Every structure is written in structure tokens, then in C-alpha cells.
VEXLO-680023 format. One line per field, with one value per residue (C-alpha): residue number from 1; x, y, z. Coordinates in steps of 0.05 Angstrom, whole numbers, always signed. Each point is the difference from the previous one (the first is absolute). Layout:
num (NUM_...)
px (X_...)
py (Y_...)
pz (Z_...)
//
This chain:
num (1_2_3_4_5_6_7_8_9_10_11_12_13_14_15_16_17_18_19_20_21_22_23_24_25_26_27_28_29_30_31_32_33_34_35_36_37_38_39_40_41_42_43_44_45_46_47_48_49_50_51_52_53_54_55_56_57_58_59_60_61_62_63_64_65_66_67_68_69_70_71_72_73_74_75_76_77_78_79_80_81_82_83_84_85_86_87_88_89_90_91_92_93_94_95_96_97_98_99_100_101_102_103_104_105_106_107_108_109_110_111_112_113_114_115_116_117_118_119_120_121_122_123_124_125_126_127_128_129_130_131_132_133_134_135_136_137_138_139_140_141_142_143_144_145_146_147_148_149_150_151_152_153_154_155_156_157_158_159_160_161_162_163_164_165_166_167_168_169_170_171_172_173_174_175_176_177_178_179_180_181_182_183_184_185_186_187_188_189_190_191_192_193_194_195_196_197_198_199_200_201_202_203_204_205_206_207_208_209_210_211_212_213_214_215_216_217_218_219_220_221_222_223_224_225_226_227_228_229_230_231_232_233_234_235_236_237_238_239_240_241_242_243_244_245_246_247_248_249_250_251_252_253_254_255_256_257_258_259_260_261_262_263_264_265_266_267_268_269_270_271_272_273_274_275_276_277_278_279_280_281_282_283_284_285_286_287_288_289_290_291_292_293_294_295_296_297_298_299_300_301_302_303_304_305_306_307_308_309_310_311_312_313_314_315_316_317_318_319_320_321_322_323_324_325_326_327_328_329_330_331_332_333_334_335_336_337_338_339_340_341_342_343_344_345_346_347_348_349_350_351_352_353_354_355_356_357_358_359)
px (+105_+7_+66_+19_+10_+77_-7_+35_+67_+1_-5_+54_+45_-2_-52_-22_-80_-47_-69_-8_-69_-28_+58_+55_+59_+79_+18_+81_+41_+54_+53_-35_-39_+63_+37_-72_-6_+71_-6_-57_+39_+65_-22_-72_-56_-53_-67_-68_-54_-54_-47_-16_-59_-21_-68_-5_-50_-13_-55_+1_-10_+55_+47_-65_-23_+67_+16_-59_+24_+61_+42_+50_-13_+6_-20_+62_+44_+2_-15_+57_+17_-17_-22_+0_-55_-57_-69_-34_-70_-46_+27_+78_+31_+33_-26_+58_+73_+6_+24_-43_+27_-31_+10_-39_-55_-56_+42_+25_+25_+5_+46_-19_+31_-11_-29_-57_-13_-70_-24_+29_-42_-57_-4_+27_-57_-52_+24_+30_-48_+4_-9_+79_-16_+62_+21_+36_+59_+42_-1_+24_+61_+69_+43_+77_+37_+74_+37_+75_+52_+7_-76_+1_+59_-44_-68_+36_+19_-71_-30_+41_-5_-38_+64_-13_-64_-11_-21_-77_-11_-45_+3_-49_+51_-52_-65_+36_+59_-5_+66_-3_+64_-26_+25_-1_+72_+25_+53_-11_-48_-57_-74_-12_-76_+0_-41_+0_+10_+65_+20_+47_+45_+8_+23_+48_+23_+20_+27_+51_+16_+23_-60_-5_-64_-23_-48_-53_+55_+48_-53_-26_+65_+11_-63_+14_+68_-37_-58_-57_-56_-33_-78_-13_+57_+11_-67_-70_-76_+19_+48_-9_+53_+17_+21_+38_+41_-46_-14_+32_-44_-61_-29_-49_-15_-14_-59_-57_+25_+20_-34_+25_+23_-46_+16_+75_-18_-24_+58_+47_-38_-7_+87_+26_+7_+56_+47_+36_+82_+57_+40_+79_+14_+53_+7_+13_-67_-47_-72_-50_-69_-42_+54_-21_+30_+13_+27_+65_-45_-28_-72_-29_+0_-14_+21_+46_-26_+55_+71_+64_+74_+15_+47_+29_+13_+14_-39_-71_-54_-79_-63_-52_-65_+27_-48_+17_+35_+50_+3_+56_+64_+50_-45_+32_-43_-1_-29_-24_+34_-20_-10_+65_+6_+42_+25_-23_-4_-54_+27_-29_-4_+31_+53_+40_-9_+33_+48_-17_+24_+9_-55)
py (+271_-59_-26_-71_-30_+18_+70_+27_-40_+29_+74_-23_-20_+62_-34_+55_-11_-3_-6_-67_-29_+34_-29_+45_-38_+15_+8_-6_+6_+44_-48_+12_-41_-21_-23_-41_-30_-28_-25_-47_-27_-13_-13_+13_+51_+8_+26_+20_-21_+3_+36_-58_-32_-63_-40_-64_-58_-54_-62_-71_+36_+64_-35_-1_+72_+28_-33_+21_+75_-6_-17_-44_-75_-4_-70_-13_+10_-39_+29_+36_+34_+69_+26_+66_+14_+59_+20_+17_+36_-30_+41_-28_+64_-13_+16_-22_-41_-38_-64_-55_-43_-72_-1_-66_-39_+41_+77_+38_+74_+44_+73_+43_+75_+61_+42_-52_-33_+37_-11_-84_-7_+25_-36_-70_+12_+12_-57_-59_-53_-50_-11_+28_+79_+51_+27_+64_-10_+54_+33_-61_-6_+31_-19_+6_-20_-22_-10_-12_-55_+6_-2_-80_+6_+59_-34_-72_+42_+12_-62_-57_-41_+55_+12_-59_+18_-13_+64_+14_-37_+22_-30_+22_+0_+13_+35_+69_-14_-20_-8_-2_+2_+46_+72_+62_+1_-64_-9_-57_+20_-9_+39_-7_+12_+14_+40_+69_+4_-49_+33_+51_-48_-38_+50_+21_-64_-11_+70_-18_-61_+38_+12_+72_+36_+13_+51_+0_+33_-59_-48_+30_-4_-70_-26_+43_-36_-67_+24_-12_+35_+53_+15_+61_+11_-59_-31_+30_-9_+17_-58_-67_-62_-18_+70_+9_-62_-37_-66_-44_+18_-5_-65_+3_-73_-4_-47_+46_+62_+64_+78_+28_-70_+10_+73_-29_-43_+47_+37_-59_-19_+68_+13_+44_+68_+28_-39_+25_-8_+24_+56_+12_+77_+4_+79_+43_+8_-33_-21_+18_-18_+21_+23_-14_-60_+15_-38_+18_+39_+44_-39_-13_-73_+8_+25_-21_-27_+3_+20_+13_+0_-69_+0_-69_+10_+66_+22_+19_-46_-1_-40_+26_-19_-6_-8_-63_-25_+52_-37_-51_-17_+45_+57_+67_+48_+72_+30_+68_+33_+72_+12_-42_-73_-42_-57_-72_-71_-54_-56_-55_+10_-13_+45_-16_-77_-11_-53_-68_-8_-63_+3)
pz (+561_+34_+47_-8_+64_-8_-14_+66_-17_-74_+30_+49_-53_-45_-53_-51_+7_-53_-20_-36_-9_+55_+45_+35_-26_+1_-67_+20_+61_+6_-36_-66_-50_-37_+59_+28_-72_+5_+68_-26_-55_+43_+79_+28_-1_+36_-25_+29_-39_+49_-47_-37_+5_+17_-5_+26_-33_+57_-23_-31_-62_+11_-58_-40_+12_-13_-60_-42_+19_-25_-67_+27_+27_+68_+0_-34_+57_+69_+71_+31_-73_-31_-62_-41_-39_-20_+7_-62_-9_-51_-57_+12_+39_+53_+68_+40_-4_+64_+35_+26_+59_+12_+77_+7_-39_+24_+7_-56_+18_-57_+4_-48_-13_+47_-43_-22_+67_+8_-69_+2_+68_-31_-64_+20_+48_-58_-47_+42_-10_+63_+64_+19_+5_-2_+64_+5_+40_-16_+66_+36_-34_+3_-60_-6_-62_+5_-56_-25_+5_+67_+16_+11_+55_+35_-3_+29_+64_+11_-28_-1_-67_-38_-41_-38_-21_-81_-37_+4_+53_+66_+70_+52_+66_+50_+3_-2_-47_-71_-47_-76_-45_-45_-19_-50_-11_-29_+57_+51_+50_+48_+13_+73_+17_+76_+54_+1_+73_-22_-58_+42_+29_-54_-41_+51_+9_-84_+4_+56_-35_-55_-53_-33_+1_-71_-36_-45_-52_-2_+4_-69_-32_+26_-32_-63_-10_-3_-45_+58_-19_+51_+4_-25_-48_-33_+17_+0_-21_-65_-5_-14_+26_-68_-22_+66_-9_+54_-43_+40_+60_-47_-7_-47_-4_+76_+22_+23_-41_+39_-8_-55_-35_-67_-14_+12_-56_-47_+7_-16_-59_-26_+17_+51_-27_+42_+49_+64_-17_+33_-18_-2_-11_-43_-1_+56_+35_+47_-21_+48_+12_-53_-52_-69_-38_-79_-51_-47_-41_+66_-4_+69_+12_+81_+58_+66_+51_+53_-12_+36_+9_+21_+65_-15_-73_-11_-50_-11_-14_-8_-11_-61_-32_-70_-66_-38_-47_+38_+64_-29_+51_-34_-39_+8_+21_+39_+54_+5_+62_+11_-80_-16_-35_+40_-37_+40_-20_+15_+46_+42_+69_+61_-19_+53_+35_+58_+14_+30_+73_+34_+60)
//
């Protein structure tokens, strides 16, 4: 297992370390997952996400090269902004979901999932058409995510003016620090790209100022309350953006097209056969990944991709692929929880929407 630059700090803080996508990562600290989750919703949490991969495209045609690889239209956002997107195979299957950062007219950084970094490095190098070539910079950056209602105030102490960044903005402060107002929790927050040798000092400073270290377990429950997809659960090579609820980042009419566009046009013409939906669990039980989703007559309609007991809402929630037309909001279904059908109702995420707070 690979350690992040903050590994020794996680151990010193009592983090319970696990193997995650080949990295030695903290799943939780002594305070526990639920308390960590609540810290992010009420104050500020600090995540080590240095396991994520970073690909850099530089050159006059960097924007065009990246845009032909992704489903969204990066040309629609200006320099200094970020965009969520997906990468697809020719058959429309999702290779990865990612965030693209326009750092300059000739400079695009793409952050991919840790489990897919090697694949995405190889695939983009093979399929990129143009002068800008993908460079794997994953070893050159540590990545911290500062998330929660108190995150802007904490950032302001180390980067004056940073708290005023609009959502999905990115700012290259120096060659050694990039700050983006992105995250995976639904709260106001920032992701800080810093050189590995400087990551420890930054982590220590933020913790001393009041940020709470947060592990992977709380990261998962936080994202699930917002209905955010996780690669390997909601997204994989067997799913496509149209059934995964990512039609909003799939620009089928984008000039120049993208890899997988023809396959997705065919899916749209034929009609999507299943959809990713939210489930509110009405009965007693927690729906877990892989549990069958049933009709009222016991017919298997799909399966759960993620499920948990929401710390914020105090009830069980889940996401699942369900065969149409049983995907309509309000439809009563059931989840097979270890051989026992538990009533569930189709809902439209987010399950929880953080309150709008002043800057």
C-alpha cells in the first residue's frame, strides 16, 4: 500500500488505516465516523485526498485535446473555472468521472479517481489527438480538502481573499499551490493542491486553526446524502452517463463530439432501460451495496449501489439502479435486506441540501 505524504500524521492522530485503491488511508479517527460527519456539516473538516490522480495538459491546443476526451463542454467555462465531467469508452461505458480545471488558456489539469489513475493515464495518452499530451503529475501534488461552513474563514487565514471564491473556481496561487472551490460534501469548501513536502505544515496549520481530520467513512456518508456518485459503485464500465443521471454533463451536441458520443446517441434514441435513483428506506433496515431491489410483487428490478444510515437525517438512504418504469419518484419498492423485504420509496437526490450560508 502506498502512503500519502500525511501518513505519519494520520497514524499519530489515531487514524484507523485501511487499504483503499492501493493506498494506506484513514477510514476514521478516534472520534468516530458519525462525529466526523457532523463536524463537516457544522464546522470544518479536513480530508487527505492525496490518493487522487492529476493529469496535466499543456499547450496551445490543450483545451481542444481535453474537450474531445470528455462528455461535457470545457470550452463553455472560462479560465479560472472548473467543470465536472465523465470520460467514456467508444461503447458509452464510463471510464471515470473527473473534474477539469482551466488554469490558463493553454493549461488544463484533470483530477481522476485513485482507482483509475493508471488506466486514465494510459487511455488519455492513447486517445488524445493533438499536440498537448497528458502528463501524470500525481506524484507531484498532495491534495487536502477543507470542507464545511467554517472552511472559508479557515482558508482566509492562510490565503486572504480565498474565501470569496465562487463555486467551482480555481486559482493558481503559486507554482506550488493551487486552490479550487470544489469538494465532495455539498458544503462550502476548498481543495488545496500543494507540493508533498509542504503538505504536512499546511495540514498542521489548518488543524491548529480548528479543522477536524476526517476519514474515508464520513466522506462516503457525506457524499451519499447529496446523491453524489462514487466510481466503482454508481459508475463503472457497464454504466453510461444517461442512465447514471449524468445527462447534465453529457453534451451530445458539442462541436467536435467526444469519444462515446455515437453510442450514447443510440442509447438516447432507443430509450434508457434503467436509471440511477435515490431510495428512502421506509422500513427498518439499511440497504447495502449489491442488495436486490424488488417490486411490490417480489420481482427483481435492480440493485443497490450505495446505502447508509444518514447521520444528518437520522434515517436510512440509498442509491440504486432500477429498471424503468419503476424509477418514478414516489414509487414504492422494497430492498432485499438479507432475505427480508424492507419497504423503500424512490426519491430524487439530494437527500439533504446544506443551508445557504453567507460568504
